[in-house]
C-alpha positions in Angstrom: -20.8 12.0 50.8 -23.0 9.0 51.5 -22.4 5.6 50.1 -25.2 6.0 47.5 -23.5 9.1 46.2 -20.2 7.3 45.9 -21.8 4.4 44.1 -23.5 6.8 41.7 -20.2 8.6 41.0 -18.4 5.2 40.4 -21.3 4.2 38.1 -21.1 7.4 36.1 -17.3 7.1 35.7 -17.7 3.5 34.5 -20.4 4.5 32.1 -18.2 7.3 30.7 -15.2 4.9 30.4 -17.4 2.4 28.5 -18.6 5.2 26.3 -15.1 6.3 25.5 -14.1 2.7 24.9 -17.0 2.2 22.5 -16.0 5.4 20.5 -12.4 4.2 20.2 -13.5 0.7 19.1 -15.9 2.2 16.5 -13.1 4.4 15.1 -10.7 1.5 14.8 -13.5 -0.7 13.2 -14.1 2.1 10.6 -10.4 2.1 9.8 -10.4 -1.7 9.4 -13.5 -1.5 7.1 -11.8 1.2 4.9 -8.7 -0.9 4.7 -10.7 -4.0 3.8 -12.7 -2.2 1.1 -9.5 -0.8 -0.5 -7.8 -4.2 -0.3 -10.8 -5.7 -2.1 -10.2 -3.4 -5.0 -6.5 -4.1 -5.0 -7.2 -7.9 -5.0 -9.4 -7.5 -8.0 -6.7 -5.6 -9.8 -4.2 -8.3 -8.8 -6.5 -10.9 -10.2 -6.5 -9.1 -13.5 -2.7 -8.9 -13.4 -2.5 -12.6 -12.7 -4.5 -13.3 -15.8 -2.5 -10.8 -17.9 0.9 -12.1 -16.8 0.4 -15.4 -18.6 -1.4 -14.1 -21.7 -0.7 -12.2 -24.8 -2.9 -9.5 -23.6 0.0 -8.2 -21.4 1.4 -6.8 -24.7 -1.8 -4.9 -25.3 -1.6 -3.4 -21.9 2.1 -2.5 -22.2 1.5 -0.9 -25.6 -1.2 1.3 -24.0 0.5 2.2 -20.7 4.2 2.2 -21.5 4.8 2.1 -25.3 8.2 3.9 -25.1 9.5 2.0 -22.0 12.0 -0.7 -22.8 10.7 -3.6 -20.7 8.8 -6.8 -21.5 5.0 -6.9 -21.0 5.5 -9.4 -18.2 8.0 -7.2 -16.4 5.5 -4.3 -16.7 2.6 -6.4 -15.3 4.9 -7.5 -12.4 6.0 -4.0 -11.6 2.4 -2.7 -11.7 1.3 -5.5 -9.4 4.1 -4.6 -7.0 3.3 -0.9 -7.1 -0.4 -1.6 -6.4 0.5 -3.8 -3.5 2.9 -1.2 -2.1 0.3 1.5 -2.5 -2.3 -0.6 -0.6 0.2 -1.2 2.2 1.0 2.5 2.4 -2.7 3.3 2.6 -3.2 0.8 5.4 -0.1 2.1 7.2 -1.6 5.6 7.0 -4.8 4.3 8.6 -2.9 2.8 11.4 -3.7 -0.8 10.4 -0.1 -1.7 9.7 2.1 -0.8 12.7 5.3 1.3 12.3 7.6 -1.6 13.0 6.0 -3.7 10.3 6.0 -0.7 7.9 9.8 -0.5 8.2 9.9 -3.9 6.5 7.7 -2.7 3.7 10.0 0.3 3.1 13.0 -2.2 2.9 11.1 -4.0 0.2 10.5 -0.8 -1.7 14.2 -0.2 -1.7 14.9 -3.7 -3.0 12.3 -3.3 -5.8 14.0 -0.1 -6.9 17.2 -2.1 -7.5 15.4 -3.7 -10.5 15.7 -1.4 -13.5 12.4 -2.5 -15.0 10.6 -1.6 -11.8 12.1 1.9 -11.8 11.2 2.4 -15.5 7.6 1.4 -14.9 7.4 3.6 -11.8 8.7 6.6 -13.7 6.3 6.0 -16.6 3.2 5.5 -14.4 3.9 7.5 -11.2 1.1 10.0 -11.9 -1.5 7.2 -11.5 -0.7 7.0 -7.7 -1.7 9.2 -4.8 0.6 12.1 -3.9 1.9 10.8 -0.5 2.8 7.5 -2.1 4.5 9.3 -5.0 6.6 11.2 -2.5 7.6 8.0 -0.7 8.6 6.2 -3.9 10.3 9.2 -5.5 12.5 9.3 -2.4 13.3 5.6 -2.8 14.0 6.1 -6.5 16.4 8.9 -5.7 18.2 6.7 -3.2 18.4 3.8 -5.7 20.1 6.0 -8.3 23.2 5.9 -6.2 23.1 2.1 -5.9 24.7 0.0 -8.5 22.1 -1.4 -11.0 21.4 -5.1 -11.0 20.1 -6.9 -14.0 16.3 -6.9 -14.3 14.2 -10.0 -14.0 14.2 -11.9 -17.3 11.1 -13.5 -18.8 
């Protein structure tokens, strides 16, 4: 092989490497864009929850979503906000945006939230509103929490 052939081979390998790198970067960028779009929706919902938390409209929402659940409207709004945040984090973990080590902390938070009776009640009343893989995750956390001693719920 002559030097020109070697240079052409090196050039081809570098071009292929750059092409593969571009594909990897595009796939990751698409994941980030999906996560950002989903997070935008969650942020809008959280904004609604913020407004409801301090208004009488929280009672209207509670009457519509959980009329037979013995929690205050503010507790319900807080639990729904936490659930939406957790579902968003779970979605982003599934996309690879949140690394496994960081997700372990989120799972610890889930376990902590299930120690609050009002959170469990709202989860059980509204679990069908969440995606299947998230339901499986939280149902497992709920089952583990049943064995834990109950702590008083957050008071208004």
